[in-house]
VEXDREN-2710 file (C-alpha; in Angstrom, 1 decimal):
% VEXDREN-2710
k/r/px/py/pz
1/MET/39.2/-18.0/18.2
2/THR/38.4/-20.9/15.9
3/ALA/41.1/-22.0/13.7
4/THR/39.5/-23.2/9.9
5/THR/41.5/-24.4/7.3
6/ASP/42.1/-20.7/5.6
7/GLY/43.8/-19.4/9.1
8/ALA/41.0/-17.0/9.1
9/GLY/38.9/-17.1/12.9
10/THR/35.6/-16.4/14.7
11/PRO/36.1/-14.2/17.6
12/GLY/34.3/-15.3/20.4
13/VAL/33.8/-18.9/19.6
14/ASP/34.4/-21.7/22.4
15/PRO/37.9/-23.2/21.2
16/ASP/36.2/-26.9/22.4
17/ILE/34.9/-27.1/19.1
18/THR/38.0/-27.3/17.5
19/SER/39.2/-30.4/19.5
20/PRO/40.6/-33.3/17.9
21/GLU/37.5/-35.3/18.6
22/THR/35.9/-33.2/16.2
23/ALA/36.5/-33.5/12.7
24/PRO/37.9/-30.7/10.3
25/GLY/35.0/-30.4/8.1
26/ALA/33.0/-30.0/11.1
27/GLN/35.0/-27.2/12.7
28/GLU/35.1/-25.2/9.2
29/ALA/31.5/-25.3/8.8
30/VAL/30.9/-24.4/11.8
31/ALA/32.7/-21.5/11.5
32/ARG/31.4/-20.7/8.3
33/ALA/28.1/-21.0/9.6
34/THR/29.1/-18.2/12.5
35/ARG/30.4/-16.1/10.6
36/HIS/27.6/-16.0/8.2
37/LEU/24.6/-16.0/10.8
38/LEU/26.4/-13.1/12.5
39/ALA/26.8/-10.9/9.1
40/ARG/23.2/-11.4/8.8
41/GLN/22.3/-9.5/12.0
42/ASP/20.3/-6.8/11.6
43/ALA/21.7/-3.8/13.9
44/ALA/18.8/-3.9/16.4
45/GLY/19.6/-7.3/17.1
46/TRP/17.1/-9.4/15.0
47/TRP/17.7/-12.3/12.4
48/LYS/15.0/-12.8/10.0
49/GLY/14.9/-15.2/6.5
50/ASP/12.0/-14.5/3.8
51/LEU/9.2/-16.4/4.4
52/GLU/8.0/-18.5/1.4
53/THR/4.1/-19.7/1.4
54/ASN/2.4/-20.0/-2.1
55/VAL/0.9/-17.6/-4.7
56/THR/-2.4/-17.3/-3.1
57/MET/-0.6/-14.3/-0.9
58/ASP/0.4/-12.6/-4.0
59/ALA/-2.8/-13.5/-6.2
60/GLU/-5.0/-11.7/-3.3
61/ASP/-2.8/-9.0/-2.3
62/LEU/-3.8/-8.0/-6.5
63/LEU/-7.4/-8.8/-6.1
64/LEU/-7.0/-6.7/-3.0
65/ARG/-5.6/-3.3/-5.1
66/GLN/-8.2/-4.4/-7.8
67/PHE/-11.0/-4.2/-5.7
68/LEU/-10.0/-1.1/-4.1
69/GLY/-8.8/0.5/-6.7
70/ILE/-5.2/0.8/-5.9
71/ARG/-3.5/-1.3/-7.7
72/ASP/-1.0/-0.1/-10.3
73/GLU/1.1/-1.6/-13.1
74/ALA/4.4/-1.5/-11.5
75/THR/3.3/-3.8/-8.7
76/THR/1.1/-6.1/-10.9
77/GLN/4.2/-6.6/-13.1
78/ALA/6.7/-7.1/-10.5
79/ALA/4.1/-10.1/-8.5
80/ALA/3.0/-11.6/-12.2
81/LEU/6.6/-12.1/-12.7
82/PHE/6.8/-13.9/-9.3
83/ILE/3.8/-15.8/-10.0
84/ARG/4.6/-16.8/-13.6
85/GLY/8.3/-18.6/-12.1
86/GLU/6.6/-20.6/-9.7
87/GLN/4.2/-22.6/-12.3
88/GLY/5.0/-26.1/-12.6
89/GLU/5.3/-27.7/-16.1
90/ASP/1.6/-28.6/-16.0
91/GLY/0.8/-25.3/-15.6
92/THR/-0.3/-25.8/-12.1
93/TRP/0.9/-24.3/-9.0
94/ALA/1.3/-25.6/-5.6
95/THR/0.9/-24.4/-2.0
96/PHE/4.0/-25.7/-1.1
97/HIS/7.5/-26.2/-2.6
98/GLY/8.1/-29.4/-4.6
99/GLY/4.2/-30.2/-3.8
100/PRO/1.1/-31.5/-5.7
101/PRO/-1.3/-29.4/-8.3
102/GLU/-3.3/-27.7/-6.3
103/LEU/-7.1/-26.4/-7.8
104/SER/-7.6/-23.1/-5.5
105/ALA/-4.1/-21.9/-5.9
106/THR/-4.1/-22.8/-9.6
107/ILE/-7.0/-20.6/-10.2
108/GLU/-6.1/-17.6/-7.9
109/ALA/-2.6/-17.4/-10.0
110/TYR/-4.3/-17.6/-13.1
111/VAL/-6.5/-14.7/-12.4
112/ALA/-3.7/-12.6/-11.4
113/LEU/-2.0/-13.4/-14.1
114/ARG/-5.0/-12.1/-16.3
115/LEU/-5.0/-8.8/-14.4
116/ALA/-1.3/-8.5/-15.4
117/GLY/-2.7/-8.9/-18.8
118/ASP/-1.7/-12.3/-19.8
119/GLU/-4.3/-13.7/-22.4
120/PRO/-5.6/-16.5/-22.3
121/ASP/-4.9/-18.2/-25.5
122/ALA/-0.9/-18.2/-24.5
123/PRO/0.5/-21.3/-23.4
124/HIS/1.1/-21.3/-19.9
125/MET/-2.2/-19.9/-19.3
126/ALA/-4.3/-22.3/-21.6
127/ARG/-2.2/-25.5/-20.0
128/ALA/-3.3/-24.0/-16.7
129/SER/-7.1/-23.4/-17.7
130/ALA/-7.4/-26.7/-19.0
131/TRP/-5.9/-28.7/-16.0
132/ILE/-8.2/-26.2/-13.9
133/ARG/-11.1/-27.3/-16.1
134/ALA/-10.3/-31.0/-15.9
135/HIS/-10.4/-30.9/-12.0
136/GLY/-13.5/-29.6/-11.2
137/GLY/-13.4/-25.5/-12.3
138/ILE/-14.0/-22.9/-10.3
139/ALA/-17.1/-24.9/-8.8
140/ALA/-14.6/-27.2/-7.1
141/ALA/-12.5/-24.8/-5.5
142/ARG/-12.2/-24.0/-2.0
143/VAL/-14.6/-21.4/0.0
144/PHE/-12.0/-18.5/0.3
145/THR/-11.4/-18.6/-3.5
146/ARG/-14.9/-18.6/-4.7
147/ILE/-15.2/-15.3/-2.1
148/TRP/-12.7/-13.6/-4.2
149/LEU/-14.2/-14.4/-7.0
150/ALA/-17.7/-13.3/-6.1
151/LEU/-16.0/-9.8/-4.8
152/PHE/-16.1/-9.2/-9.0
153/GLY/-18.9/-11.1/-9.9
154/TRP/-17.0/-14.4/-11.1
155/TRP/-19.0/-16.2/-8.6
156/SER/-22.5/-16.0/-7.2
157/TRP/-22.7/-15.1/-3.3
158/ASP/-25.9/-17.4/-3.1
159/HIS/-23.5/-20.2/-3.8
160/LEU/-21.6/-19.2/-0.6
161/PRO/-21.9/-20.9/2.8
162/GLU/-23.2/-17.7/5.1
163/LEU/-21.4/-16.5/7.3
164/PRO/-23.4/-14.0/9.9
165/PRO/-21.7/-11.1/11.9
166/GLU/-24.4/-11.9/14.5
167/LEU/-21.4/-14.2/15.4
168/VAL/-19.7/-12.1/17.1
169/PHE/-22.8/-11.4/20.2
170/LEU/-21.9/-15.3/20.9
171/PRO/-20.7/-15.2/24.4
172/PRO/-17.7/-17.1/25.0
173/TRP/-19.4/-20.7/26.6
174/VAL/-21.6/-20.7/23.5
175/PRO/-20.5/-23.6/20.6
176/LEU/-19.1/-21.7/17.8
177/ASN/-18.6/-18.6/19.3
178/ILE/-15.4/-16.6/17.4
179/TYR/-13.4/-17.8/20.4
180/ASP/-14.1/-21.4/19.6
181/PHE/-11.7/-21.2/16.6
182/GLY/-7.3/-20.7/16.0
183/CYS/-6.6/-17.0/16.2
184/TRP/-5.3/-17.3/12.6
185/ALA/-9.0/-18.3/11.7
186/ARG/-10.8/-15.9/13.8
187/GLN/-9.0/-13.2/12.9
188/THR/-10.2/-14.1/9.0
189/ILE/-13.7/-15.1/10.3
190/VAL/-14.8/-12.0/12.2
191/PRO/-14.1/-9.3/8.8
192/LEU/-15.4/-12.0/6.4
193/THR/-18.7/-11.8/8.4
194/VAL/-19.0/-8.3/7.1
195/VAL/-18.0/-9.0/3.7
196/SER/-20.8/-11.6/3.6
197/ALA/-23.5/-9.2/4.7
198/LYS/-22.4/-7.0/2.4
199/ARG/-22.0/-9.1/-0.3
200/PRO/-20.0/-6.3/-2.5
201/VAL/-19.7/-7.1/-6.1
202/ARG/-17.0/-5.1/-8.3
203/PRO/-17.1/-4.5/-11.8
204/ALA/-14.8/-7.7/-13.5
205/PRO/-12.3/-6.6/-16.0
206/PHE/-13.0/-9.8/-17.6
207/ALA/-14.9/-12.7/-17.9
208/LEU/-13.5/-16.2/-16.7
209/ASP/-15.8/-18.7/-18.8
210/GLU/-12.5/-20.8/-19.6
211/LEU/-12.5/-21.8/-16.2
212/HIS/-16.0/-23.5/-15.4
213/THR/-16.6/-26.9/-16.9
214/ASP/-19.6/-25.6/-18.5
215/ALA/-19.8/-21.8/-18.2
216/ARG/-23.6/-22.2/-19.6
217/ARG/-24.0/-24.3/-16.2
218/PRO/-21.4/-22.7/-13.7
219/TYR/-22.9/-23.5/-10.3
220/PRO/-23.2/-27.4/-9.6
221/VAL/-26.5/-29.0/-9.0
222/ALA/-28.4/-28.8/-5.8
223/GLU/-27.7/-32.5/-4.0
224/ARG/-29.8/-33.7/-1.4
225/PRO/-28.5/-32.6/1.9
226/ALA/-26.2/-35.4/3.8
227/PRO/-28.7/-37.3/6.3
228/LEU/-30.0/-35.2/9.5
229/ALA/-28.2/-37.5/12.2
230/SER/-25.0/-36.7/10.7
231/TRP/-23.0/-33.5/11.6
232/GLU/-22.2/-32.9/7.7
233/GLY/-26.1/-33.0/7.4
234/VAL/-26.7/-30.7/10.7
235/PHE/-24.5/-28.1/9.1
236/GLN/-26.0/-28.1/5.5
237/ARG/-29.4/-27.6/6.8
238/MET/-28.0/-24.8/9.5
239/ASP/-26.7/-23.1/6.3
240/ARG/-29.4/-22.9/4.4
241/ALA/-31.4/-21.5/7.6
242/LEU/-28.6/-18.9/7.8
243/HIS/-29.3/-18.1/3.8
244/VAL/-33.3/-17.6/4.8
245/TYR/-32.4/-15.8/7.7
246/ARG/-30.6/-13.5/5.4
247/ARG/-33.1/-12.2/3.9
248/PHE/-35.3/-11.7/7.2
249/ALA/-32.5/-10.3/9.2
250/PRO/-33.6/-7.2/11.7
251/ARG/-31.8/-4.5/10.1
252/LEU/-30.5/-2.9/13.5
253/LEU/-29.4/-6.1/14.8
254/ARG/-27.5/-6.9/11.9
255/LYS/-26.2/-3.4/12.2
256/ALA/-25.0/-3.3/15.1
257/ALA/-23.4/-6.6/14.4
258/MET/-21.4/-5.7/11.9
259/ASP/-20.3/-2.3/14.4
260/THR/-19.4/-4.7/16.8
261/ALA/-17.7/-6.6/14.3
262/ALA/-15.5/-3.4/13.2
263/ARG/-14.7/-2.3/16.9
264/TRP/-13.3/-5.7/17.5
265/ILE/-11.2/-5.7/14.1
266/ILE/-9.9/-1.9/15.3
267/GLU/-8.7/-3.0/18.5
268/ARG/-6.7/-5.8/17.4
269/GLN/-4.7/-3.6/15.0
270/GLU/-1.1/-3.7/16.0
271/ASN/0.7/-0.4/16.3
272/ASP/2.5/-1.3/12.8
273/GLY/-0.9/-1.3/11.2
274/CYS/-1.3/-5.2/10.7
275/TRP/-3.4/-7.8/12.4
276/GLY/-1.9/-10.5/14.0
277/GLY/1.3/-9.8/11.9
278/ILE/-0.2/-11.6/9.1
279/GLN/-1.3/-11.3/6.0
280/PRO/-4.7/-12.9/5.4
281/PRO/-6.1/-11.4/8.3
282/ALA/-5.2/-7.9/7.6
283/VAL/-6.7/-8.2/3.9
284/TYR/-10.0/-9.3/5.0
285/SER/-10.3/-6.9/7.6
286/ILE/-9.2/-4.4/5.0
287/ILE/-11.8/-5.0/3.0
288/ALA/-14.6/-5.1/5.4
289/LEU/-13.9/-1.7/7.1
290/HIS/-13.9/-0.4/3.4
291/LEU/-17.3/-1.8/3.0
292/LEU/-18.5/-0.5/6.5
293/GLY/-17.3/3.2/5.3
294/TYR/-13.3/4.0/6.2
295/ASP/-12.3/5.6/3.2
296/LEU/-8.4/4.9/2.3
297/ALA/-7.2/8.1/3.8
298/HIS/-8.7/6.5/7.4
299/PRO/-5.6/6.6/9.9
300/VAL/-6.7/2.8/10.3
301/MET/-6.8/1.8/6.7
302/ARG/-4.1/3.9/5.3
303/ALA/-1.7/1.9/8.2
304/GLY/-3.2/-1.4/7.2
305/LEU/-2.3/-0.7/3.7
306/GLU/0.9/0.2/4.7
307/SER/1.6/-2.7/6.7
308/LEU/0.8/-5.0/3.5
309/ASP/3.7/-2.9/1.5
310/ARG/6.1/-4.4/4.7
311/PHE/5.0/-8.0/3.8
312/ALA/6.5/-7.8/0.4
313/VAL/9.9/-8.7/-1.1
314/TRP/11.6/-7.5/-3.5
315/ARG/13.8/-9.7/-5.8
316/GLU/17.1/-8.9/-7.3
317/ASP/15.1/-9.9/-11.0
318/GLY/12.6/-7.8/-9.8
319/ALA/9.9/-10.0/-9.1
320/ARG/8.0/-8.5/-5.8
321/MET/6.9/-12.0/-3.4
322/ILE/4.4/-11.2/-0.3
323/GLU/5.3/-13.3/2.8
324/ALA/2.3/-14.7/4.4
325/CYS/4.0/-13.0/8.1
326/GLN/7.2/-12.3/9.0
327/SER/9.1/-14.5/11.5
328/PRO/11.9/-12.0/13.7
329/VAL/11.4/-13.6/17.0
330/TRP/11.3/-17.4/15.9
331/ASP/14.4/-16.6/13.7
332/THR/16.4/-14.6/16.8
333/CYS/15.8/-17.2/19.6
334/LEU/16.9/-19.9/16.8
335/ALA/20.0/-17.9/15.8
336/ALA/21.0/-17.3/19.4
337/ILE/20.6/-20.5/20.3
338/ALA/22.6/-21.8/17.3
339/LEU/25.3/-19.4/17.7
340/ALA/26.0/-20.0/21.5
341/ASP/25.4/-24.1/21.1
342/ALA/28.0/-23.4/18.1
343/GLY/30.6/-22.4/21.2
344/LEU/29.8/-18.6/20.5
345/ALA/31.0/-16.7/23.8
346/PRO/27.6/-16.3/26.0
347/ASP/28.3/-12.8/26.7
348/HIS/29.6/-12.2/22.8
349/PRO/28.4/-8.6/21.9
350/ALA/25.6/-10.2/19.0
351/LEU/24.0/-12.5/21.3
352/VAL/23.8/-9.5/24.4
353/LYS/22.4/-7.7/21.6
354/ALA/19.9/-10.3/20.5
355/ALA/18.6/-10.9/23.9
356/ASP/17.9/-7.0/24.4
357/TRP/15.7/-6.9/21.3
358/MET/13.9/-10.3/22.7
359/LEU/13.5/-8.9/25.8
360/ALA/11.9/-5.4/24.6
361/GLU/9.8/-7.7/22.2
362/GLU/8.5/-9.4/25.6
363/ILE/4.6/-8.8/25.8
364/VAL/3.0/-7.9/28.8
365/ARG/-0.3/-7.0/28.4
366/PRO/-3.8/-9.3/27.7
367/GLY/-4.8/-11.0/24.3
368/ASP/-7.4/-13.0/23.3
369/TRP/-5.5/-15.7/25.5
370/ALA/-7.0/-14.4/28.1
371/VAL/-10.6/-15.4/27.1
372/ARG/-9.6/-18.5/28.1
373/ARG/-7.3/-18.0/30.9
374/PRO/-8.5/-14.5/32.8
375/GLY/-6.7/-14.7/35.7
376/LEU/-3.3/-15.7/33.5
377/ALA/-0.6/-12.8/34.2
378/PRO/1.2/-12.4/30.8
379/GLY/4.4/-12.6/29.6
380/GLY/5.0/-14.1/26.1
381/TRP/6.3/-13.5/23.1
382/ALA/5.1/-13.6/19.5
383/PHE/5.9/-14.9/16.5
384/GLU/6.2/-11.6/14.7
385/PHE/7.2/-7.8/15.0
386/HIS/4.1/-6.7/15.8
387/ASN/1.4/-9.1/17.4
388/ASP/0.8/-8.3/21.2
389/THR/-3.0/-9.7/20.9
390/TYR/-1.7/-13.0/20.1
391/PRO/1.7/-14.4/21.6
392/ASP/2.5/-17.8/21.0
393/ILE/3.4/-20.6/23.6
394/ASP/6.1/-22.0/20.6
395/ASP/7.6/-18.9/20.6
396/THR/7.9/-18.2/24.4
397/ALA/9.5/-21.7/25.3
398/GLU/12.3/-21.3/22.7
399/VAL/12.8/-17.5/23.4
400/VAL/13.5/-18.2/27.0
401/LEU/16.0/-21.5/26.0
402/ALA/18.3/-18.6/23.9
403/LEU/17.9/-16.1/27.3
404/ARG/19.3/-18.9/28.9
405/ARG/22.2/-19.3/27.0
406/ILE/23.0/-15.5/26.9
407/LYS/24.8/-14.0/29.8
408/HIS/23.7/-10.5/30.0
409/PRO/24.5/-7.6/31.5
410/GLU/21.8/-7.4/33.4
411/PRO/20.8/-10.9/34.9
412/ALA/17.9/-9.5/37.0
413/ARG/16.0/-8.0/33.8
414/VAL/16.6/-11.7/32.2
415/GLU/16.0/-13.6/35.4
416/ALA/12.2/-11.5/35.6
417/ALA/11.2/-12.0/31.9
418/ILE/12.3/-15.9/32.3
419/ALA/10.2/-15.8/35.2
420/ARG/7.0/-14.4/33.6
421/GLY/7.3/-16.3/30.0
422/VAL/7.8/-19.8/32.3
423/SER/5.0/-18.8/34.4
424/TRP/2.5/-17.9/31.1
425/ASN/3.4/-21.1/29.4
426/LEU/2.2/-23.0/32.6
427/GLY/-0.6/-21.5/32.8
428/MET/-1.0/-22.5/29.0
429/GLN/-1.4/-25.8/29.5
430/SER/-4.6/-27.6/28.1
431/ARG/-6.5/-29.8/30.1
432/ASN/-4.9/-33.3/28.5
433/GLY/-1.3/-31.8/30.0
434/ALA/-0.5/-30.5/26.5
435/TRP/-0.1/-27.2/24.9
436/GLY/-1.5/-25.8/21.5
437/ALA/0.0/-22.8/19.7
438/PHE/-1.9/-20.0/20.7
439/ASP/-4.6/-20.6/23.3
440/ALA/-5.7/-23.5/25.7
441/ASP/-8.1/-25.7/25.4
442/ASN/-9.3/-24.6/22.2
443/THR/-10.2/-28.3/20.4
444/SER/-14.0/-28.0/20.0
445/PRO/-14.7/-30.7/16.8
446/LEU/-17.6/-28.1/15.7
447/PRO/-15.6/-25.4/14.0
448/ASN/-14.1/-27.9/11.4
449/ARG/-17.1/-29.2/10.5
450/LEU/-18.7/-25.9/9.2
451/PRO/-19.1/-25.6/5.0
452/PHE/-17.2/-22.5/5.3
453/CYS/-14.2/-24.6/6.9
454/ASP/-13.0/-26.2/3.9
455/PHE/-9.6/-24.7/3.7
456/GLY/-7.5/-26.5/6.9
457/GLU/-7.3/-26.8/10.5
458/VAL/-9.5/-24.1/12.0
459/ILE/-8.8/-25.0/16.0
460/ASP/-5.9/-25.0/17.7
461/PRO/-5.8/-27.9/19.7
462/PRO/-2.4/-29.1/21.8
463/SER/0.5/-30.3/19.4
464/ALA/3.2/-32.8/20.1
465/ASP/5.8/-29.9/18.6
466/VAL/4.6/-27.3/20.6
467/THR/4.6/-29.6/23.6
468/ALA/8.1/-31.0/23.3
469/HIS/9.2/-27.4/23.1
470/VAL/7.5/-26.3/26.2
471/VAL/8.7/-29.7/28.5
472/GLU/12.3/-28.8/27.1
473/MET/12.4/-25.1/28.5
474/LEU/10.5/-26.4/31.8
475/ALA/13.4/-29.1/32.3
476/VAL/15.9/-26.4/31.3
477/GLU/14.3/-24.2/33.9
478/GLY/14.5/-27.1/36.9
479/LYS/10.5/-28.0/36.4
480/ALA/11.0/-31.7/35.3
481/ALA/9.2/-32.9/37.8
482/ASP/6.6/-30.5/37.9
483/PRO/2.7/-32.1/37.4
END
């Protein structure tokens, strides 16, 4: 029992935290935090906080619904309420809280508000469009944003990098095969190869002339390619060659490639209908399958759309925010570690319930990671509720650390899961001795150089953050001297 200034206590908390050496304010803070965490635990044993990213999630959700013909007014206005609330005073949107204005996010948010009925001459819209024009307009936006606009004819497919679906046929030892990309990029690129091949255009509900620096000449003048001796020059010429190949691609080969991509996508759909437990691959997978003839009533499509609805967080003011993903495994293992370190008894029912839930979430089948580690036995944990294809090294290390702190009534069950997790993490070590997030040796420098990949890191190299968590876990497991 932990004493607090109001005489209340927290059952199961180690009395050591009330020792004279602990400041009274710290004692009270720990007790309050412990009660708060315990009160927020789900009946099933997990914790999950809302994961805020940026308004591109909300904008792209509306654009998907517009593309599929299922956008409704209530969802649109709720999303618009959230998007407006995230706009800066200068009319822009950022990609993270407190971040600088970002062009692509601002364009996507603006288009979403146009879908919601906000007029271009409304003050908040006029500020946004003026800023967009001042920073290069649509032509300066990232490729992903221009793909969304191309779906409605607001941008030309001819002015986008080519993504051939034949990419899925490249074996893992060939450069630029799909397994050279980090799993988050891989899950997105495969369906986008289908979208790129199909080049769909839905009727635009309005024009976007106000987002071009010159609406009469929206496309940039073609520049001379970079020198052939540079990587940039090589990939620029490769992209031009792929645009030519598109016109002559053998029809049977292209159909076979798209059919293979469809099978790849469907095989990776999770039991709850999502893809990888994250929103972006789900959005593009649904579009790709729809273009290949899967109607909205098909079980795969229905499950996919239902999974997207579960990413929505409805706020008290009626606003609707889309989570890019959900983080129950990560939140649960960290909550369990925090409670145990705060002095909660290791056999406290809340911790035992959390352990039961984490044990049930262990992934004991191979995923994409097995392409690089085919002989390695599975035994990891993912970040999300459902993501059996992509367990991650970071979560696995932290779950092991959490389970080690809990006194479970079935210790043999816990020990077996920990042993599998430790073995899997050790097997996922990269050649340089460190660990990436999802794959081993996912370090090819080529994917980041593709003209398509202008939106951030698309490989999964080892990082200090993940490696530190694994090393901490291995030390706790008595492997500090392991080579």
